[in-house]
LUMFITI-89214 format. One record per residue: residue in three letters; x, y, z of N, C-alpha, C, O in turn. Coordinates in steps of 0.2 Angstrom, whole numbers. Layout:
+------+-------+-------+-------+-------+-------+-------+-------+-------+-------+-------+-------+-------+
| type |   n_X |   n_Y |   n_Z |  ca_X |  ca_Y |  ca_Z |   c_X |   c_Y |   c_Z |   o_X |   o_Y |   o_Z |
+------+-------+-------+-------+-------+-------+-------+-------+-------+-------+-------+-------+-------+
|  ALA |     X |     Y |     Z |     X |     Y |     Z |     X |     Y |     Z |     X |     Y |     Z |
...
+------+-------+-------+-------+-------+-------+-------+-------+-------+-------+-------+-------+-------+
***
This chain:
+------+-------+-------+-------+-------+-------+-------+-------+-------+-------+-------+-------+-------+
| type |   n_X |   n_Y |   n_Z |  ca_X |  ca_Y |  ca_Z |   c_X |   c_Y |   c_Z |   o_X |   o_Y |   o_Z |
+------+-------+-------+-------+-------+-------+-------+-------+-------+-------+-------+-------+-------+
|  MET |  1500 |   -28 |  -281 |  1496 |   -34 |  -278 |  1499 |   -36 |  -271 |  1505 |   -37 |  -271 |
|  LYS |  1495 |   -37 |  -267 |  1497 |   -39 |  -260 |  1499 |   -47 |  -260 |  1497 |   -51 |  -264 |
|  THR |  1503 |   -48 |  -255 |  1506 |   -55 |  -254 |  1501 |   -61 |  -254 |  1501 |   -65 |  -258 |
|  LEU |  1496 |   -60 |  -250 |  1491 |   -65 |  -249 |  1487 |   -66 |  -256 |  1485 |   -71 |  -258 |
|  ALA |  1485 |   -60 |  -259 |  1482 |   -60 |  -265 |  1486 |   -64 |  -271 |  1484 |   -68 |  -275 |
|  ARG |  1493 |   -62 |  -271 |  1497 |   -66 |  -276 |  1497 |   -73 |  -275 |  1497 |   -77 |  -279 |
|  TRP |  1497 |   -75 |  -268 |  1497 |   -82 |  -267 |  1491 |   -86 |  -269 |  1491 |   -91 |  -272 |
|  THR |  1485 |   -82 |  -268 |  1479 |   -85 |  -270 |  1479 |   -85 |  -278 |  1476 |   -90 |  -281 |
|  VAL |  1481 |   -81 |  -282 |  1482 |   -81 |  -289 |  1486 |   -87 |  -291 |  1485 |   -91 |  -296 |
|  ALA |  1492 |   -87 |  -288 |  1497 |   -93 |  -289 |  1493 |  -100 |  -288 |  1494 |  -104 |  -292 |
|  TYR |  1490 |  -100 |  -283 |  1486 |  -106 |  -281 |  1481 |  -108 |  -287 |  1480 |  -114 |  -289 |
|  GLY |  1477 |  -103 |  -289 |  1473 |  -104 |  -295 |  1477 |  -106 |  -301 |  1474 |  -111 |  -304 |
|  LEU |  1482 |  -103 |  -302 |  1486 |  -106 |  -308 |  1489 |  -113 |  -307 |  1489 |  -117 |  -312 |
|  PHE |  1490 |  -115 |  -301 |  1492 |  -122 |  -299 |  1487 |  -126 |  -301 |  1488 |  -132 |  -304 |
|  LEU |  1481 |  -125 |  -299 |  1475 |  -129 |  -300 |  1474 |  -130 |  -307 |  1472 |  -135 |  -309 |
|  ILE |  1474 |  -125 |  -311 |  1473 |  -125 |  -318 |  1479 |  -130 |  -321 |  1477 |  -134 |  -325 |
|  ALA |  1485 |  -129 |  -319 |  1490 |  -133 |  -322 |  1489 |  -140 |  -320 |  1490 |  -145 |  -324 |
|  CYS |  1487 |  -142 |  -314 |  1486 |  -148 |  -312 |  1480 |  -151 |  -316 |  1480 |  -157 |  -318 |
|  GLY |  1475 |  -147 |  -317 |  1469 |  -150 |  -321 |  1471 |  -151 |  -328 |  1469 |  -156 |  -331 |
|  LEU |  1476 |  -147 |  -331 |  1478 |  -149 |  -338 |  1483 |  -155 |  -338 |  1482 |  -159 |  -342 |
|  ALA |  1487 |  -156 |  -333 |  1491 |  -162 |  -332 |  1487 |  -168 |  -331 |  1488 |  -173 |  -335 |
|  GLY |  1482 |  -168 |  -327 |  1477 |  -173 |  -327 |  1474 |  -175 |  -333 |  1473 |  -181 |  -335 |
|  TYR |  1472 |  -170 |  -337 |  1468 |  -171 |  -343 |  1473 |  -174 |  -348 |  1472 |  -179 |  -352 |
|  LEU |  1479 |  -171 |  -349 |  1484 |  -174 |  -353 |  1487 |  -181 |  -352 |  1489 |  -184 |  -356 |
|  SER |  1486 |  -183 |  -346 |  1488 |  -190 |  -344 |  1483 |  -195 |  -346 |  1485 |  -201 |  -347 |
|  ASN |  1477 |  -193 |  -347 |  1472 |  -198 |  -350 |  1466 |  -194 |  -353 |  1461 |  -193 |  -350 |
|  PRO |  1467 |  -191 |  -359 |  1462 |  -187 |  -362 |  1455 |  -190 |  -363 |  1450 |  -186 |  -363 |
|  GLU |  1455 |  -197 |  -364 |  1448 |  -200 |  -364 |  1444 |  -200 |  -358 |  1438 |  -200 |  -358 |
|  LYS |  1447 |  -201 |  -352 |  1444 |  -201 |  -346 |  1444 |  -196 |  -341 |  1441 |  -196 |  -336 |
|  ALA |  1448 |  -191 |  -343 |  1450 |  -186 |  -338 |  1448 |  -179 |  -340 |  1451 |  -174 |  -338 |
|  LYS |  1442 |  -178 |  -343 |  1440 |  -172 |  -345 |  1437 |  -168 |  -339 |  1438 |  -161 |  -339 |
|  THR |  1435 |  -171 |  -334 |  1433 |  -168 |  -328 |  1439 |  -164 |  -325 |  1438 |  -159 |  -321 |
|  ALA |  1445 |  -167 |  -325 |  1450 |  -164 |  -322 |  1452 |  -157 |  -325 |  1453 |  -153 |  -322 |
|  LEU |  1451 |  -157 |  -332 |  1452 |  -150 |  -335 |  1447 |  -145 |  -333 |  1448 |  -140 |  -332 |
|  ILE |  1441 |  -148 |  -333 |  1435 |  -143 |  -332 |  1435 |  -141 |  -324 |  1435 |  -135 |  -323 |
|  SER |  1436 |  -145 |  -320 |  1436 |  -144 |  -313 |  1443 |  -140 |  -311 |  1442 |  -135 |  -307 |
|  GLY |  1449 |  -142 |  -313 |  1455 |  -138 |  -312 |  1454 |  -131 |  -315 |  1456 |  -126 |  -312 |
|  GLY |  1451 |  -130 |  -321 |  1451 |  -124 |  -324 |  1446 |  -119 |  -321 |  1447 |  -113 |  -319 |
|  THR |  1440 |  -122 |  -319 |  1435 |  -118 |  -315 |  1437 |  -116 |  -309 |  1436 |  -110 |  -307 |
|  PHE |  1439 |  -120 |  -304 |  1441 |  -118 |  -298 |  1448 |  -114 |  -297 |  1449 |  -110 |  -293 |
|  GLY |  1452 |  -116 |  -302 |  1458 |  -111 |  -303 |  1456 |  -104 |  -305 |  1459 |  -100 |  -302 |
|  ALA |  1451 |  -104 |  -309 |  1449 |   -97 |  -311 |  1446 |   -93 |  -306 |  1447 |   -87 |  -305 |
|  ILE |  1441 |   -97 |  -302 |  1438 |   -94 |  -296 |  1443 |   -92 |  -291 |  1442 |   -86 |  -288 |
|  SER |  1448 |   -96 |  -290 |  1453 |   -94 |  -285 |  1457 |   -88 |  -287 |  1459 |   -83 |  -283 |
|  MET |  1458 |   -87 |  -294 |  1462 |   -81 |  -296 |  1458 |   -75 |  -296 |  1460 |   -70 |  -294 |
|  ILE |  1451 |   -76 |  -297 |  1446 |   -70 |  -296 |  1447 |   -68 |  -288 |  1447 |   -62 |  -287 |
|  TRP |  1446 |   -73 |  -284 |  1447 |   -71 |  -276 |  1453 |   -67 |  -275 |  1453 |   -62 |  -272 |
|  GLY |  1459 |   -69 |  -278 |  1465 |   -66 |  -277 |  1465 |   -59 |  -280 |  1468 |   -54 |  -277 |
|  TRP |  1462 |   -58 |  -286 |  1462 |   -52 |  -289 |  1457 |   -47 |  -285 |  1459 |   -41 |  -284 |
|  LEU |  1452 |   -50 |  -282 |  1447 |   -45 |  -278 |  1451 |   -44 |  -271 |  1450 |   -38 |  -269 |
|  MET |  1455 |   -48 |  -268 |  1459 |   -47 |  -262 |  1464 |   -41 |  -263 |  1464 |   -37 |  -259 |
|  ALA |  1467 |   -41 |  -269 |  1472 |   -36 |  -271 |  1468 |   -29 |  -271 |  1472 |   -24 |  -270 |
|  ARG |  1462 |   -29 |  -273 |  1458 |   -23 |  -273 |  1455 |   -21 |  -266 |  1450 |   -17 |  -266 |
|  ARG |  1457 |   -25 |  -261 |  1454 |   -24 |  -254 |  1447 |   -25 |  -254 |  1443 |   -22 |  -250 |
|  ILE |  1444 |   -30 |  -257 |  1437 |   -32 |  -257 |  1437 |   -37 |  -251 |  1438 |   -43 |  -252 |
|  THR |  1435 |   -35 |  -245 |  1436 |   -39 |  -239 |  1432 |   -46 |  -239 |  1435 |   -51 |  -237 |
|  TRP |  1426 |   -46 |  -242 |  1423 |   -53 |  -242 |  1426 |   -58 |  -247 |  1425 |   -64 |  -246 |
|  SER |  1430 |   -56 |  -251 |  1434 |   -60 |  -256 |  1438 |   -65 |  -252 |  1439 |   -71 |  -254 |
|  ARG |  1441 |   -63 |  -247 |  1445 |   -67 |  -243 |  1441 |   -73 |  -240 |  1443 |   -79 |  -240 |
|  TRP |  1435 |   -71 |  -237 |  1431 |   -77 |  -234 |  1428 |   -81 |  -240 |  1427 |   -87 |  -238 |
|  ALA |  1427 |   -78 |  -245 |  1425 |   -83 |  -251 |  1431 |   -88 |  -253 |  1429 |   -93 |  -254 |
|  ALA |  1437 |   -85 |  -253 |  1442 |   -89 |  -254 |  1443 |   -95 |  -249 |  1445 |  -100 |  -250 |
|  VAL |  1442 |   -93 |  -243 |  1442 |   -98 |  -237 |  1437 |  -103 |  -238 |  1439 |  -109 |  -238 |
|  LEU |  1431 |  -101 |  -240 |  1426 |  -106 |  -241 |  1427 |  -111 |  -247 |  1427 |  -117 |  -246 |
|  THR |  1429 |  -108 |  -252 |  1431 |  -112 |  -258 |  1437 |  -117 |  -257 |  1436 |  -122 |  -259 |
|  THR |  1442 |  -114 |  -254 |  1448 |  -118 |  -253 |  1447 |  -124 |  -247 |  1449 |  -129 |  -248 |
|  ALA |  1442 |  -122 |  -242 |  1441 |  -127 |  -238 |  1437 |  -133 |  -241 |  1438 |  -139 |  -240 |
|  LEU |  1432 |  -131 |  -245 |  1428 |  -136 |  -249 |  1433 |  -140 |  -253 |  1432 |  -146 |  -254 |
|  LEU |  1437 |  -137 |  -257 |  1442 |  -141 |  -261 |  1446 |  -145 |  -257 |  1448 |  -151 |  -259 |
|  SER |  1448 |  -143 |  -251 |  1453 |  -147 |  -247 |  1449 |  -154 |  -245 |  1452 |  -159 |  -246 |
|  GLY |  1443 |  -153 |  -244 |  1439 |  -159 |  -242 |  1438 |  -164 |  -248 |  1438 |  -170 |  -248 |
|  VAL |  1436 |  -161 |  -254 |  1435 |  -165 |  -260 |  1442 |  -168 |  -262 |  1442 |  -174 |  -264 |
|  PHE |  1447 |  -165 |  -262 |  1454 |  -168 |  -263 |  1456 |  -173 |  -259 |  1459 |  -178 |  -261 |
|  ALA |  1454 |  -172 |  -252 |  1456 |  -178 |  -247 |  1452 |  -184 |  -249 |  1455 |  -189 |  -249 |
|  TRP |  1445 |  -183 |  -251 |  1441 |  -189 |  -252 |  1444 |  -192 |  -259 |  1444 |  -198 |  -259 |
|  ARG |  1445 |  -188 |  -264 |  1447 |  -191 |  -270 |  1454 |  -194 |  -270 |  1455 |  -199 |  -273 |
|  ALA |  1458 |  -191 |  -266 |  1465 |  -194 |  -266 |  1464 |  -201 |  -262 |  1468 |  -206 |  -264 |
|  THR |  1460 |  -201 |  -257 |  1459 |  -207 |  -253 |  1457 |  -213 |  -258 |  1459 |  -218 |  -258 |
|  VAL |  1452 |  -211 |  -262 |  1449 |  -216 |  -267 |  1454 |  -218 |  -272 |  1454 |  -224 |  -274 |
|  GLY |  1458 |  -213 |  -274 |  1463 |  -215 |  -279 |  1468 |  -219 |  -276 |  1470 |  -224 |  -280 |
|  TRP |  1471 |  -218 |  -270 |  1476 |  -222 |  -267 |  1473 |  -229 |  -266 |  1477 |  -234 |  -266 |
|  ILE |  1467 |  -230 |  -264 |  1464 |  -236 |  -263 |  1464 |  -240 |  -269 |  1465 |  -246 |  -269 |
|  SER |  1462 |  -237 |  -275 |  1461 |  -240 |  -281 |  1468 |  -242 |  -283 |  1469 |  -248 |  -286 |
|  PHE |  1473 |  -238 |  -282 |  1480 |  -240 |  -284 |  1482 |  -246 |  -280 |  1486 |  -250 |  -282 |
|  ALA |  1481 |  -246 |  -273 |  1483 |  -251 |  -269 |  1479 |  -258 |  -271 |  1482 |  -263 |  -270 |
|  ASP |  1473 |  -257 |  -274 |  1470 |  -263 |  -276 |  1472 |  -266 |  -283 |  1469 |  -271 |  -286 |
|  GLY |  1477 |  -263 |  -286 |  1480 |  -265 |  -292 |  1479 |  -261 |  -298 |  1481 |  -263 |  -303 |
|  ALA |  1476 |  -256 |  -297 |  1474 |  -251 |  -303 |  1480 |  -247 |  -304 |  1480 |  -241 |  -302 |
|  SER |  1485 |  -249 |  -307 |  1492 |  -246 |  -308 |  1491 |  -239 |  -312 |  1495 |  -234 |  -311 |
|  GLY |  1486 |  -239 |  -316 |  1484 |  -233 |  -320 |  1482 |  -227 |  -315 |  1481 |  -221 |  -318 |
|  LYS |  1480 |  -228 |  -309 |  1478 |  -223 |  -304 |  1483 |  -219 |  -301 |  1482 |  -215 |  -297 |
|  PHE |  1490 |  -222 |  -301 |  1495 |  -218 |  -298 |  1496 |  -211 |  -299 |  1496 |  -207 |  -294 |
|  PHE |  1496 |  -209 |  -305 |  1497 |  -202 |  -307 |  1491 |  -198 |  -305 |  1492 |  -192 |  -302 |
|  ALA |  1485 |  -200 |  -306 |  1479 |  -196 |  -303 |  1479 |  -196 |  -296 |  1478 |  -190 |  -293 |
|  ALA |  1481 |  -201 |  -292 |  1481 |  -201 |  -285 |  1486 |  -196 |  -282 |  1485 |  -192 |  -278 |
|  PHE |  1492 |  -196 |  -286 |  1498 |  -192 |  -284 |  1496 |  -185 |  -285 |  1497 |  -180 |  -281 |
|  LEU |  1493 |  -183 |  -291 |  1491 |  -176 |  -293 |  1486 |  -174 |  -288 |  1486 |  -168 |  -286 |
|  ILE |  1481 |  -178 |  -287 |  1476 |  -175 |  -282 |  1478 |  -174 |  -275 |  1476 |  -170 |  -272 |
|  THR |  1483 |  -178 |  -273 |  1486 |  -177 |  -266 |  1490 |  -171 |  -266 |  1490 |  -167 |  -261 |
|  LEU |  1494 |  -169 |  -272 |  1497 |  -163 |  -272 |  1492 |  -157 |  -272 |  1494 |  -152 |  -268 |
|  MET |  1487 |  -158 |  -275 |  1482 |  -152 |  -275 |  1479 |  -151 |  -268 |  1477 |  -146 |  -266 |
|  GLY |  1478 |  -157 |  -265 |  1475 |  -157 |  -258 |  1480 |  -154 |  -253 |  1478 |  -149 |  -249 |
|  LEU |  1487 |  -155 |  -254 |  1492 |  -152 |  -249 |  1492 |  -145 |  -251 |  1493 |  -141 |  -246 |
|  ALA |  1492 |  -143 |  -257 |  1492 |  -136 |  -259 |  1486 |  -132 |  -256 |  1486 |  -126 |  -254 |
|  SER |  1480 |  -135 |  -256 |  1474 |  -132 |  -254 |  1474 |  -131 |  -246 |  1472 |  -126 |  -243 |
|  ILE |  1477 |  -136 |  -243 |  1478 |  -136 |  -235 |  1483 |  -130 |  -233 |  1481 |  -126 |  -229 |
|  THR |  1488 |  -130 |  -237 |  1493 |  -124 |  -236 |  1490 |  -118 |  -237 |  1491 |  -113 |  -234 |
|  MET |  1486 |  -117 |  -243 |  1483 |  -111 |  -245 |  1478 |  -109 |  -239 |  1477 |  -103 |  -238 |
|  LEU |  1474 |  -114 |  -237 |  1469 |  -113 |  -232 |  1472 |  -110 |  -226 |  1469 |  -105 |  -223 |
|  ALA |  1478 |  -113 |  -224 |  1481 |  -111 |  -218 |  1483 |  -103 |  -218 |  1483 |   -99 |  -214 |
|  ALA |  1486 |  -101 |  -224 |  1488 |   -95 |  -226 |  1482 |   -90 |  -225 |  1482 |   -84 |  -223 |
|  LEU |  1476 |   -92 |  -228 |  1470 |   -88 |  -228 |  1467 |   -87 |  -222 |  1465 |   -81 |  -220 |
|  ILE |  1468 |   -91 |  -217 |  1464 |   -90 |  -211 |  1469 |   -88 |  -205 |  1467 |   -86 |  -200 |
|  ARG |  1476 |   -87 |  -207 |  1480 |   -85 |  -202 |  1479 |   -77 |  -201 |  1479 |   -74 |  -206 |
|  PRO |  1478 |   -75 |  -195 |  1476 |   -68 |  -193 |  1482 |   -63 |  -196 |  1480 |   -58 |  -198 |
|  SER |  1488 |   -65 |  -196 |  1493 |   -60 |  -198 |  1493 |   -59 |  -206 |  1497 |   -55 |  -208 |
|  CYS |  1489 |   -63 |  -209 |  1489 |   -62 |  -216 |  1483 |   -58 |  -219 |  1480 |   -60 |  -224 |
|  SER |  1481 |   -53 |  -215 |  1475 |   -49 |  -217 |  1477 |   -46 |  -224 |  1482 |   -44 |  -225 |
|  THR |  1472 |   -45 |  -228 |  1473 |   -41 |  -234 |  1475 |   -34 |  -233 |  1478 |   -31 |  -238 |
|  SER |  1473 |   -31 |  -228 |  1475 |   -24 |  -227 |  1482 |   -23 |  -224 |  1485 |   -18 |  -225 |
|  ASN |  1485 |   -29 |  -222 |  1492 |   -28 |  -220 |  1498 |   -31 |  -225 |  1503 |   -30 |  -224 |
|  ASN |  1495 |   -34 |  -230 |  1500 |   -37 |  -235 |  1500 |   -32 |  -241 |  1504 |   -34 |  -246 |
+------+-------+-------+-------+-------+-------+-------+-------+-------+-------+-------+-------+-------+
***
């Protein structure tokens, strides 16, 4: 498996782990964390698997998916931190976790769009 493909699979596993952590932190209210983390984690893992098989379009699909996730995580982290700042102490873990997911997404996006990280060179 090539380097960028491995990182994409690892990113997917990270999203799944974060979704699980979010769910376990508040099972009554965080079912969407498990669903979204699992869904987008699995999609990212599929993109990585396809990249490892040199399916060229999969890299661009990963770029699009990761860019959209970066935007969603930025928005959700902002809302979470505002809620926490307004006194909702229960929002700290969610805001922190979503911020981590956003930072991982931005890092992954940078790796995906970097010209030296082509799937044929790794």
